[in-house]
C-alpha positions as CSV (number, residue, x, y, z in Angstrom):
1,M,107.6,102.9,47.3
2,P,108.1,100.5,50.2
3,G,108.3,96.8,49.4
4,A,105.3,96.0,51.5
5,W,103.2,98.3,49.3
6,Y,104.0,96.3,46.2
7,R,103.1,93.1,48.0
8,K,99.8,94.6,49.0
9,V,99.0,95.7,45.4
10,L,99.8,92.2,44.2
11,N,97.6,90.7,46.9
12,D,94.8,93.1,45.9
13,A,95.1,92.3,42.2
14,F,95.7,88.5,42.3
15,G,94.5,87.5,45.8
16,P,96.6,86.2,48.6
17,G,98.5,83.2,47.2
18,G,97.6,84.2,43.6
19,W,101.1,85.4,42.9
20,G,104.7,84.4,43.8
21,L,108.3,85.3,43.1
22,Q,110.3,82.4,41.7
23,Q,114.0,82.4,42.0
24,V,115.9,81.4,38.8
25,G,119.3,79.9,39.7
26,R,121.2,80.9,42.9
27,P,121.9,84.4,44.2
28,V,125.4,85.6,43.2
29,E,127.8,87.8,45.1
30,Q,130.1,90.0,43.0
31,D,132.3,92.9,44.3
32,G,130.3,93.1,47.6
33,A,126.9,93.3,45.8
34,Y,124.3,90.6,45.5
35,Y,122.2,89.6,42.4
36,M,119.4,87.2,41.8
37,D,117.4,86.3,38.6
38,A,113.7,86.0,39.4
39,V,110.3,85.7,37.7
40,L,107.0,86.9,38.9
41,V,104.3,84.2,38.5
42,C,100.6,85.2,38.7
43,H,97.9,82.6,38.6
44,G,100.4,80.1,37.2
45,R,101.7,82.3,34.4
46,V,105.1,84.1,34.2
47,V,104.3,87.8,33.8
48,A,107.6,89.4,34.4
49,E,111.3,88.6,34.9
50,T,114.1,90.7,36.3
51,V,117.4,90.7,38.3
52,G,117.0,91.6,41.9
53,E,119.9,93.6,43.3
54,Y,121.2,94.3,46.8
55,L,124.1,96.7,47.6
56,P,124.9,96.6,51.3
57,E,125.2,100.1,52.8
58,Q,128.1,99.0,55.0
59,K,130.8,97.4,52.8
60,W,132.9,96.5,55.9
61,R,130.2,94.3,57.4
62,K,128.8,91.2,55.6
63,P,125.0,91.1,55.9
64,G,123.1,88.0,57.1
65,K,121.6,85.6,54.6
66,G,118.1,86.7,55.6
67,T,118.8,90.3,55.0
68,V,120.3,89.6,51.6
69,W,117.4,87.3,50.6
70,E,114.6,89.7,51.7
71,S,116.4,92.6,50.0
72,L,116.8,90.7,46.7
73,C,113.2,89.6,46.7
74,T,111.8,93.0,47.5
75,D,113.9,94.6,44.7
76,A,112.8,91.9,42.2
77,I,109.2,92.3,43.2
78,S,109.3,96.1,42.7
79,K,111.0,95.8,39.3
80,C,108.5,93.2,38.2
81,C,105.6,95.5,39.3
82,K,107.2,98.3,37.2
83,T,107.0,95.9,34.2
84,L,103.3,95.4,35.0
85,G,102.7,99.1,35.1
86,V,102.1,99.4,38.8
87,A,102.6,103.1,39.9
88,E,103.8,103.9,36.3
89,E,102.9,107.5,36.7
90,L,105.9,107.9,39.1
91,W,108.1,107.6,36.0
92,F,106.6,110.7,34.3
93,P,108.4,113.9,35.5
94,A,105.4,116.1,34.7
95,W,103.1,114.0,36.8
96,C,105.6,114.0,39.7
97,R,106.0,117.8,39.6
98,K,102.3,118.3,39.7
99,W,101.8,115.8,42.6
100,Q,104.6,117.5,44.5
101,A,103.1,120.9,43.9
102,D,99.7,119.8,45.1
103,Y,100.4,117.4,47.9
104,A,104.1,117.7,49.1
105,E,106.4,120.0,50.8
106,Q,110.2,120.1,51.2
107,Y,111.8,120.0,54.6
108,V,115.3,119.4,56.1
109,N,115.6,115.9,57.6
110,E,117.5,114.8,60.6
111,H,120.7,114.4,58.5
112,G,120.5,118.0,57.3
113,K,119.4,117.1,53.8
114,R,116.4,118.4,51.9
115,A,113.7,115.8,51.4
116,W,110.0,115.6,50.4
117,R,107.0,114.6,52.5
118,R,103.2,114.7,52.1
119,K,101.7,117.9,53.4
120,D,99.3,115.9,55.6
121,Q,101.9,113.5,56.9
122,F,102.7,113.7,60.6
123,V,106.5,113.7,61.1
124,G,107.6,112.1,64.3
125,A,107.8,108.8,66.2
126,Y,104.4,107.7,65.1
127,A,104.5,108.8,61.5
128,I,102.2,107.0,59.1
129,K,104.1,105.2,56.4
130,E,103.3,106.2,52.8
131,G,101.6,103.8,50.5
132,Y,99.3,102.3,53.0
133,G,96.3,104.4,52.1
134,H,95.4,101.9,49.3
135,E,92.2,100.1,50.0
136,S,92.0,96.3,49.3
137,E,89.1,95.0,47.2
138,F,88.9,92.2,49.8
139,A,87.7,94.6,52.4
140,H,85.7,97.1,50.4
141,K,82.9,99.1,52.0
142,P,79.3,98.4,51.0
143,T,78.0,100.7,48.3
144,V,74.4,101.7,47.5
145,D,74.3,99.0,44.8
146,D,75.4,96.4,47.4
147,E,72.6,97.6,49.7
148,N,70.1,97.5,46.9
149,R,71.1,94.0,46.0
150,Q,70.7,92.9,49.6
151,H,67.3,94.6,49.8
152,L,66.1,92.9,46.6
153,A,67.4,89.5,47.8
154,A,65.5,90.0,51.1
155,I,62.3,90.8,49.3
156,G,62.8,87.7,47.1
157,R,63.2,85.5,50.2
158,E,59.9,86.8,51.6
């Protein structure tokens, strides 16, 4: 799942500003890879801890500090979300096989490798990124119950 998806799930669950990733110590570079101890804090409580990892794809070129930092944070957030059970069904092979059979298809990507994509996903320059279909509780559509409450409140005001 993309890192932005995990951030969106945390914002939906705890509200914007209701969670944060806290670095523990300083990031460490070892054999070309980077590591950072971190904890996820939600509403002032530590709920998960992990080690964020970043392995640069190009060993011959040293990445910038911003790239390293963002990659370490994204990896740590996704691991902490795993601890919280976010998208836990992705770790069950039977669930994954059923989902692939129902909603996905295999194709050959631009590198000549087999990959998976959603059957309804447009592939091209304007492809919709996966994981953004999740609807936030902060922008939910009114339901019949909401309309009934508004109607009863209007009657009460009259």
